[in-house]
N, C-alpha and C positions, 0 to 999 in steps of 0.2 A: 324492808319496811327504814326506810330512814327518818327519824326524825328531826326536829328542827337543833333540839339539842346535841347532838352526833355530826354537827356540821366542824369540817376543819378547814384551813381558808387551803385553795389550791390545791384538794387533794380529794375531796366530797363529791360526788358527781351525782344525778338524781334526773328522774325520766318527767317533765314537765309539758305537755299538751303535745306528748309523741317522740319527742326530741330532749336527745341527751344534754344537760346543764353542769358547767364545773361551777362550785362555790368558790369565788375569787375573793370575794370579802362577807362580812356577817357581826353584827354587832347586838347582843341582846339588848332589848331596850322593857324595863318595869316603871311603868308610870307611875306616878301619887297612886291616880284612880285608875279603873279599868283594866282590863287582863294586860299581860305581857307578851311582847311581839318580838320578831325577832326583823334586823332590814339586813336584807341582802346584794350583792353586788353577783350574780350573774352573767357567766360567759358561755352561749351556747357551741356545742362540738363541733357542730354542723356549718353551718354561717360563721362564725366567731363575732356573732352580734354582742355587745354586754348589754345586760339589763339590769335598773336596780328594781326592787320588789320588797314586800313585805308579807312578813308571815306570820300567821298565829303563830304563840309558843307550844311546840309540841306537836305540829302538824306533822303530820307524814309524808313520805314520797315512795315510791317502787325507785330502788334500783333499775338504770337502765342495764339493758345486754351488749356490755363490750366486750370486745376480745382485742390483747395487744399482743401481736406477733414479732420477732425481728426478722426484718430482712434485708437484704442487700441489694445493694444501687448497682443495674447492671448496665447501663446506656440508654440514651435520648434515642427517639426519633420523632419528634414532635410532642409525645409522650413522654412519661418516663418510666420504666423499666425495672419493676422490681423481684427479687425471687425470696420463697420463703427458705429459711432454713432448714426448715424439718420436711417437710413436703417437698421441695422444690418447686411448689408452682409458680408461676412468675403472673404476677397482675400489673396493669398501665394507671398512671395516674396522670390527669392531668394538669398543663401548669398552673390552673390555678387551683389546686388540690395541694400543691406544694410550693406555692408566693410567699410565706410567712419563713421556708426556709431553704428559700434557692439557693443563695447563697452559703450553704453550708453541703449542697448535695458533692459528691463526687464520687467516681467510681470506686465498685469495691467495699465501698463503706459501708456498716450495718447499721437502719436505720429501725427505730419502733413505729410499728405503722399500729393506729387504734382502726377498729371497725366496730362498724353499729350495724346490727340486723344483717352482718354478711357483707357490707358494704365498707372499704377505707374511706375514715373521713377526716383526720389528721397523719400529719407526719415529725416526729420527734428526733433530730439527733443524736449522735451524743455528746454528753456533757462537754465534754473536750472533745479536740479535734485535731492533727497535726497538719499542715498544710504549705505547703514551698511559693516562697515573694516571688513574685515575677516581676514587678516594676518597681521599683523604690530611686530617690533619688541620693546620689551619694551622701555620706555623712563630713561634713567638713573636721579637719582636726583643728582641736582648741576650742571648738564650740557648742564644749560641754559646761558649760562653768553655771547655769543653769539647771545642768539635768534636761537638755533639748531631745527635742523628740521629731519623728516628720512620720508621713502619712506611706504607708506600703499597700499594694494592690497584690494581693492571695493569687493564685491560682483558680480560685471559684468566681474570682471577681468581687469577690469583697475587702475593703476596703480598713486598715486598722490603723493605730497609731503606734506608732513603735520607736525606741532608744535610738541613737545615731548609729551606734554602731551596727545594725544589722543590716546585708548585704542580697541582693537580687541572689534568687537558687540558696538562701537560707530557710530551713526548715521550722516553722514557727507553732507550737502551743497556744492553739484561739479558745477563749470559753465561747462556747454557743449560746448561753444565755444572752449575756449581753454585748456579743463580738468586742470582747478586749482580749489584747495578747496578753498571755502570762508567761513566757519563757520560750528562749531558742533550744532547740531540739537539738 
């Protein structure tokens, strides 16, 4: 059982109304009169819906039956196909299930997939990925007085802002948490 005093932002997962929820944020409140309570912001791990809810301090919740597996992305044939790195079982995910990470899907890359009651519910890309620039405008020599930047389209369709010295064909390290350019590889 998980108590409200055990909540941690971004890592505590609880079972509520038969569905897994992630505690995105919380605040313990002790009013001058009455019992203490906890204001929370929860995210449904299946639908992605955000909900603000208030609970009594010390209220307990069940831990959801979640399993995390490392899986390799294989190919797309209308659905997205992944293979378990340990058992070599393959699963198919619909485009709706990977919508939030679609710009980070790359063949042969390893992803962490979260399962609830045997069903895949979320796909999490690696924190950093190496992607190739497929399209960008050439940088103009002498145009760097203010540390200029330009947009670049990467092999997965992701568009990032990069320094002027980046050219087509360059490999870039990208942070998948916010989609930002880190460095040239």
